[in-house]
N, C-alpha and C positions, 0 to 999 in steps of 0.2 A: 503494499499499498504506499509506503514512504517514497519508492522509487516512482510509482505511478503518480504521486501527488507532485514530486519535484519535475517530472516531465510535463505535467500539464502546466505547472507554474512557469516553467521555462517557454512553453509554446506560446504563452501570453506576453512574456517579458518584451519589453522594448527599450531601446537605447535612451529614450527622452526620460524614463522614470516610472515611478509608480502610478502616479495619477493618469498618466497617459495610457499605461497598461490597464488600469481599471476602465478607462473609456472604452478602450477596444473591447474589453470582456463584454462590458454593458452592450455596445453596439452589435456584437456578434449575438448576444442573448436576444436582442430585439428581433434580429433577423431570424432566427432558428426557433424561437419559442413557440411559435404557431404551428410549424410543420413538424417539429421534433420536440415532443414534451419532455424527453429523457436526455436533451442536450445538456442542460446543467448538471444533471446527476452524473453523466458520463464524463464530464469534465471536473468533477469533484468541486462543483460550486453550489452555494446555498441558493437555490431557486426562491426561496422566501425573501431574502435579501434583495436580490434582484428584481422581484415583483414589486417590492416596496420603493425601490428606486424608480422603477417606471411610474409607479402612482406619484412620486414626488414630482418627477418630470412632468407629467401631465397636468399636476396642480401648480407647478411654475408656469406652464404654458398658459393655463387659464388667468393667472395673476398678469401675465404680459398682456393678454387679450383685454382684460379688464381695464387696465390702464392705457390701452392704445399704444403699447410698445411692440417694436418689430421682434420677431422670434429670429435669431440667427443661428447658424452653426459654423463651426470651423472647417466643416468637410474634412479634407485630408491634410489640411494644413494645422498639423500638430504645433507648430511654433506658436500660433496663436493661444493654444492650451498654456504653453509653456510660460508665455508672457503674461497671461492672465494669472497664473499662480505665482508668478514673479511679483507682479503689482499688488496681489492680495496678500502674500506673505513676505513682503520684503523685509519686515523685522526678524524673520526667522532665515535669513540668507546666511549661507556659511560657505567659506572656502577651504579647500583641501590643503594640508600642511604637508611638507615633505615626507613626515613618517606615516603618512597615510590617514591620519586623524582629520577632524573638521573642527574649525574655530568659526564662530559667529563673526559676520562682517561688522555688525554694530559694536560699539564699544560697551564692555562690561566690566564690573569691578571684579576681577578675578579672585581677589583675596576673600571676597564676600559670596560669591556666586557658588552653588553647590557643584557646578560642573562647568568646566571652561573648554574642555576638549571632548569632542563626540566621535564615536565609530557609526558607520551606518548598521542598522539593525539587519541581522541576517536574512530576515523575510523581505527586505528591499531589493527590487530587481537591480538597482544600481550597485548592490554588493556583489552581484554575480553575473551581469551581462557579459557574456563572454565573447571574446574578439574584439573588445572595445576598451578604450582608456577609462580609468574611474573619472568620475565628474569633477571638474576642478572647482565649480561653483554650483550649489543648488540651493533650493528653498525646502523645508521640511513643514509638515503640517503638525507633527507631534514628536516630542522627545520623551524617553523614558530613562529613568535612572534605575540602577541595580547595583546597590552598595557604592563601589568605586567606579563604576563604568557608567556611561550614559550613551544612548543610542539614539539615532535619528529615524524616524519612520514616516512613510508616505512622501517620498523625496521626489523632487523633479529637477533635472538639470536646466541650469540657465547659463546665460552669459553675462559675466560681470558688468558689460555695459548697460544691460537692460536696467541694473539697479538705478544708475543716476538719470536714465530716461524715464523710467515708470515711477519712481519715488525721489523726484528732484529736491523734494521738501525735506529729505532726510540724508540722503546722498549726494555728495557733490562730486564733479570730475575733477582729478589732479593730474598734473603732467608727471611722466615718468621721472622718477628720481627724487620728488618732492614728498614730503609727509604731512598729513594734516591731522591735528589731534585737537578736537573740539569736544569737551564733555559738558 
């Protein structure tokens, strides 16, 4: 079962990270759920959670309609999803250090913070996307502490220049060789 679970997980894993992988799973579920009621079970996915996500999607579409807002999709342009995650989670941006750990891009008081360095959680697709370099910059939706270790979950690969573009009120562009420290 473990090897089958790992194979299913790897079949959905994409270079861009966990959120895009989850979007791909949901999109495939939408395509196959009507014609193949066993699709989720065969891929070791929780169909009740996927049904709930579909209900939430329909509810959000109704809200958009109610407020006369246009419903949009990114289609196959996953960079739009990555940029959205970056804009929403800019305070949770982290950069990879030479030792393979991640450090937040925002200033933190390391003496008072419970954790200053993070590992990618083993469940993150970015921890094991084979054939690709690790993400130099990412945003995460959740951090978990386990004793001395802290792990990042629900990670999305980003470009560092997106931080200054999408959150200019927080990050500012600096020229190479300069350092800026404003707390």
